[in-house]
N, C-alpha and C positions, 0 to 999 in steps of 0.2 A: 402376536408380534406382527407389526407392519413394517416391512423392510423398505427403506428408501435409499437412494444413492446421493452422495454428496461429493462434489469436486473440492479437493482440499489441497493445501500447500504446507510444506515444512521448510524452514530456513535454518541452515547450519551457521550460527553466528560466529563460529571459529574461523570461517572462511571470508567473512565480510571485511573488505578493506576500506569501506567508506568512500568509494570512488563516485557514487551517485549516478552511475551509468543507467541503472534501472529507473531512477527518477526522471532523467532527461529523456530517455526513449519513451517512457510513459507519457510525459508531457507533450512530446511531439505527436504521439499517436492519438491522445484523447483530449487534452486541454489546451491545445494551441489555438485558442479562439478568444475573441473579445468577450468579456463578461466573466471569464474564469482565469484571469491572469494570475490570481493569487492561489489558485487551486493546484494541489499536488496529490493525485490519487495515490501515488507511491512517493514516500519520502524516507530518508535515512537520518535517524537521530543519533546523536552522540550521547551515550549514557555513562555516568550520571549526567542528567541535563533536564531541561524544562519541557522538551517535546514540542510538537507542532499540532495545533496551536498551543501557545504557552500555557502550561499547567492543565492540559486536557484531562489529566488523571484525577483532578480534584473534583470528585462527584458531589461533594457537599456544596460546591459552588455551581456546578453545571447541571446536576440532577439527572445524569445519564444512567442507563442500565436499569436493572430490576432490584427490588429489595424483597425480603421474605417477611410476611406478616405473622402475627401471633397465631393465626389459624393454620399456619404451615403452607400458605399459598404465596405466590409471588405477584407483585404489582409493580407498575412503572414507578421509578423513583420520582419522576417529574409530575406524577399525578394521573388520575384516570380521565374519563371523558368529560366530566363536569369541570374539572380543573382546567383542562385544555380549552373547553368552550369559553370559560370565563376570561381567558387571556389569548384567544385565538387571533385578535387583531393587534395584540401587543405582547410579544413573547420576551420576557426579560432574561431568560436563561440562554443567551446566545453569545458566543465569542464575538467581540468586535474586530474591526479590521486591524487594530493595534495588536490583538492577540495572535492574529495570523501575521500579516505585514502588509504595508501598502506597496503594491507592485510598481515598478518604475522601469523606464527606459532612459535613453540619453538622446540629446538633441544632436544627432550625428551630422545633420546638415550644417551645423555651426562649424564643424571641423573642415568640411569640404569647401564651403563658400565664404568663410571669413576672410576679410581683406588682410593684406600683409601688414603685420604690426611687429613691434619689438617683442611682444609677449606671445607665447604659444596659446592659441585659442583653446578654450575649455568646453567640453560637452557636458552641460549641466544635467543632473538627473531630473527627469520629468515624471510626475505621477501618471500612471496608466489609467487612473480613475478620474482625475480632474484635469490633467494636462498641465497643471501648474508646477512651478519649481518646487522641489521638496528636499528635505534633509533625510538621508538614509540612516535609520537607527536600528532596524531589525529585519530579519528575513527568515525564510523557512529553515535555513541551516546556519543561522548567525553564530550559534555556539559550537559550530563544527570543530572537532578536536579539542574542545575545552572540557571534556568529561571530568567531573569532580572539581572543576575550577571554582575558586572562591567567587568568581564573577557571576556564576549562574547557579551554584549549588543551593543558595538560599531559597530559590524558587522551585526546586524539585519537590513535587508532592510526596514522593516516596521517601526522600531524605527527611522530610518533615516529621515522619513517623518514628525516626530513629534519634538516638541520643546525640548530644553535641560532640561527644568523644568520637562516635562513629563518623559523624559528618566531617570532622576535622581530618580524620585518617584517610578519607576517600582520595584526597589529592595525591597521596602516596600509594594508594592501593591499586587502582586499575581503571581502565576505560575500555569501552567496546561500542560497536555500532549496532543499531537496531533498525533494520528496514521495516516499514509498516505499510500495509495496504488494508482495505476493508477486510474484516474478519469473516464475512459471509456466514454469519452465525446460524446455529441450529434453532436458536430462540431469539431472533433479532428484535431488539427493543425499538429500532428505528421503524420497522414495519408496523409494530403495534402502536407507535406514536403518530402515524400518519392519519390525519382526519379525513383525507380525500380518497384513501385506498390506492394511492399512486405507487407506493412501494410494495413490492411483493417478492416472495422467494419462489423461484422456479421449482416445480415439483420434479422435473426431469433430472436436474443436476445440482439443485440447492443454491444456485447463484442468486444473490439478492440484487434486484434492479429497480429502477425508477421509470414508470410509465410517464414520459414527458407530456403526453396528451392529457393525462389525468391530473398531473401535478398542478396545484393551485398556489404554490409558494407560501404555505403557512409556516414552514420552517420548523415545525415540531420535530421532524426527523433529525434535524441538526442537534436539538436539545436532547432527544432521546438516545442518540448514539453515544455511548460512553467513550468510544475511541475517537470521536469527532472526525469521522471519515465520510460524512455527508456534507456537501458544500452547497452554497447558494449562488446561482448564476445571476448576477445583478443586471445583466442585459436582457435575459429572457424571463426572469422572474420564476425560474424553475430550480428544483433541487437536482444535484448531480453527484455521482459517486463512482468509485471503482467498479467496473463491469466484469472483472475477472477475464477481460478480453474475450467475452463470450463468442464473438464471431470466429475467433481462432480456435477456441476450445471445441466448438461444434464440428470443426473439420479435423480435429485431432492434433492441432498445433498448440504449443505452450503459450502462456501469456507473454507479452512483450518484455516485461521485466525479467521473466525467467530466461527467455531466449537470449537476451543481451547481457545477462549477469556475467561479469568478468570472473568472479570467484567460483561460479558454478555451485552456488550454495543453496539453490532452490530445487525443491522436489514437488512434483505434481502428480496427483492420482485420485482415483475414486475410492471412497470407503463406503461400506454399507452400515446403516444404523437403524435402530428400532425407534421409529417415529412415535410410537405409543408411550415411550418411557422418557421422552425429552422433558416434559413438564415435571415429572417426578424427579429426574436427575437435577433439574435447575432449582428444585425446591428443598433440597437437603438442608438441614438446619445449620451445620457447621460449614463455614466458608472453606476451611481446609479440606473438607471431604468432597468438594465440587470436582476436583481433578479426577479422583477415582470414580465418581459417579458418571462423569463424561466418558471415561475410558470404558466403563461397563456397558454403555449403550452402543459402543462401536462393535459391530458383529464380526465374527470370524467368517470370511468369505469361503472357507474350505469346509465349513460345517454343513453336512447334508440337509439339516433342518433349515438352516439359513438359505441355502441354495433353493430349496423347495419354496420357501416363503417369498424369496426374491422373484422366482418365476411366477408365482401367484400374483405378485404385485406388478406384473408386466415389465419387469426389468429385463432387457435383452440379454441373450446368452453371452455376447461378446463383452458386455458391461460387467457381467459376473466374473468372466475370465480376467478382465482388466483389474477388477477389485482384488483378485487372487494374486496378481503380479504387482499390485500397487506398492510403490516405495513408501507411501504414507502408512499403510497397514503394517509393513515390516518395521519401520522406525517406531511406531507406536507399540509394537510388540516388544521391542528392546527397551522400552520405557526410558528413552533418552530425549524424547520430544515432549515439550510442555506448552500449554496454551497461555496466551497473554491475558492477564488479569481475569482468571476464572471467577473471582468474587463478584464480577458484574452480572453473573448468572445469564449471560447471553449464549453460552456454549459456543465459543469461538472455534472456527475450523481452519485458522492459519496458526500453526504451531511453530515453536522454536527449539532448537537444540542449544542449550546454554553454552557460553564460551568457556573453554578450559584454559585458553591462552593466558588470562591474568595470573592463574595459579602457576603455570609453567614459567612465565616471565619472572615471577618472584623467586621461584626455586633456582632458576638459571642465574638470576642476578646475585644470588647469595653465594654463588660459586659451586653449587651442587649440580648433580645430574638431573636435568629437566625431563628425562624420560624413564627414570628408575621408578618402578612401581611403588616401592616402600616409601621413597622420598615424596612422591606425588600424593600418596594416600595421607601421609603425615601433614603435608602442606594444606590439603583440603580440610583436615581437621582443625588446623590452626587459623587458617584464613577465613574466619567466620564473617568478616565484614563483607567481602564480595558475595558470599553465599547468602547472607541475610538480605542483601539488596536484590539478588536474583530471585530469591523466594518471594519478596514483595511484588516482583514483576510477574512471575509465572505460576506461583502456587499459593497465593493468598497468604503469604508469610510462613508457610510450612517448609522448614529447611530440609526435611528428610528426603523428599523426591528430588530436589536439586542436588543434594549430596550424593544420592544414588546415581543420578545421571552423570555427574562429574566423575565419580569413581569408575563407572563403566567406560567413559571416554579415556580416562587415564590408564585403565587396564588395557584397552585396545592399543594405545600408543606404546606401552611397554611390551605387550605380547608381540606386536608386529616388529618391534625393534629386535627382539630375540630371534625372530625368524630371519630377518634381513641381514643381521650381523653375525649371528652365531649358528644359524640354521637349527635353532632349538625352539620347540613348542612347549612352553612352560604352562601346563594345565593349571598349576596352582594359582597363577595370576588370574586366569579366567574364572576359576572356581571361587576366588575371593569375592567376586562381584556377582555370583549366582549365575554364571554363564559357562558354556563349554568353549573349548578352543575353536571348534567349527563355527559356532555362533559369532565369536569374536571376529573370525576371518570374514564371515559373510557380512557383518556390520561394517568392517573396514572397507570391503569392496564397495559397498553402497555409499559410504561417506567419503571415500577418498578417490576411487578410480572408476566409478560407475560411468558407463557410456550414456550417450544421449537418450537412447530408447529405454534405459533402465531408470533414469532420473525422471523421465516424463512418460507416464503410461496413461494416455488420454484416449478413451474410446470415442469414435466419431458419433455424431447424432444420427439417428435413423431417419429414413425417408418418411416413414409413417408419423414421425414426430415433427417434421419440418413445418407443417402448417401451424401447429400449436406454438412452436418456438418463435415463428415469425409474428404471430398474433401478439405474443408477450414481449417482443423485442424492445430494447431500450433505445429510443430514437436519438442517437447522438451522431448520426452519420456525418453531418456537415452543418455549418451555420445556415439557417433558413430551411433546413430539412424538416422531415415530419416531426411535429411536436415542438419545433424550435422557434416558430414564428408567431404571428398573431398580434394585432394591435391592442391597445388598452392597458390598464394598470398591471396586468399579469403577463403581458406580451413583450414584444421587442422594444416597445417605447419606454420600458421601465429603466433602461440604461442609456448612457450617452453613446454616440458614435465613437469610433476609435480615435483617440487624440494623438497628436504629434506622430513621430516616426516609430510605430510599433513594429519591431522586426520579427514578424512571424510569417507563416506560409501565406496567409490571406493577403497581407500587405504586399508581399513579394509578388503575388499573382496580380494584384492591382497595378503595381508599377510596371510589370511586364506588358500589360494590355492597355496602358494609358496612352492618351494622345499627346501628352507632354511629359518630359522627364521629371523625376522627383526633385532634382536639383536644377533650378533654372540656369540656363547657360551651359549646361554640361549634358552630354549624352553618353550613357553606358551601353555599348553595343551588346554586352553580355545579357543585359536586361531588356533589350528592345526586341519586340517580336515582329516588327515590320509594319505595324499599324500606325497611321498618322504620319505627319511630317514635322518632326521636331526641328526647331530653328538651329541652323548650323550643321545639320546632318548632310544636306544636299546643297551643292553650289547653286547660286541664282542663275536663272536662264532667261534669255531674251524672249523665249517662246512661252514663258510662264513657268511657274513652279511645278515641276513634274513630280507626280507621286510615284511610289514604288510600283503601283499597278500599271503604270504607263499612261494614265489619264492626266491631262493638265488640270491645274487647280481651277481655271476659269471655264473648263468644259462643263456642259450640262449633260446629265445622263439622258441618253436617247434610247427609249424602249427598254 
């Protein structure tokens, strides 16, 4: 047994309201740079729907993840070393910009400086890639709130596996939101796909990163990732991906998406796993057995044998203690959390608690009590359509684990209502789902009213690890920072300079330090930092144009 630590996340989908706050704050923190305008390390999808990029779950098309061979081993679906070498200069299994979307901005200067006319001036959309006028037809959340809609359901790869009857019923069935980040898998196919060895999984905490200095822009990682959470920076010629906010994690802070989540639906913590059994778990024959195989390699942090093996593997004491308090371990024990697409055999470590809300909504809409245990259990049995869809997402089509998770969530809702309204603890409700009343109350506390320090149990990196972590860091500090520059076909010259008025941090900084205003003839004092002498800012003087420094424009520097 070789014990290793993995930083993991669980999201409670019942709490997600689709506000996209996590996406926006992640964008501001990590991808607010030229070259990655279309990139969203975190995005929120409406389900049923096509996802981002469109149809990323269709592995017959993209060739992501792993497949099991007849010998019982796993291999990359996109092919081994020889297959990659044969197409290293032309990789056909890549989403195009139309599968993501062509990012755009607006010509805001037109609104400010347009001459007075009878018609209101219009800010035309401009492509952030070419600077040309464009027609907006798709975006990262174009189908927002259209779950099950006939407009997009035909392109949903999961619905394609189901009958026409089931598809047609979805419009009346349910809708939910699915936030997605990199899965930071135990068996990452993106790492195995990288020809240059730039992608790696940190041994300390399991976070998957890209070494920007090593990356050569082959883009095999984009093809290899079945979740399509690796992106290509067209400006630098490098691959980029979600970093799990490793600089924050190292000092014990949660990721930006977790910190800013309005619904408090994210949980972060360390889990311990047996690294020697990962390949075995990923190679089980039946796709529906992959969930249990992955659960089996997650180790009990309270087991004395596991603690001893963790110490032998140089895992610090406070990390072992954090694993014992981890909300991830607790929710996995309750078996209400499920991985996204385990059939890809990557062993993903961002898990989800399936939404009970569609079932409750149907029960309530029919005039029945949406919190009565018997009614909810009956509804779960009857509403096979939502459960079938959730099973295709989280359990490779096996309905039983989803059914069990929803029943436990329904039991928790009914059991806690009995306490709050009647001051009665009905153990029969808990026993019906294989739990005790005390376990139901503990699960309720964690899912409903847990405080900040209970939802995020993140041990800080140790001083003795600092040098190793710095050596392996992912250099995305700033544009032009380590690993982000360099001329040539794989450097900064591979992309165009920023076109038109890109409203981001860097352009704002440029405007603030420019010698002329962005809009000729106008000066915005809020954006002016005192440099230069914009026309119209200072009155003309008979002694010469006086600068803010006190020097005349026609003076020469003396000494």
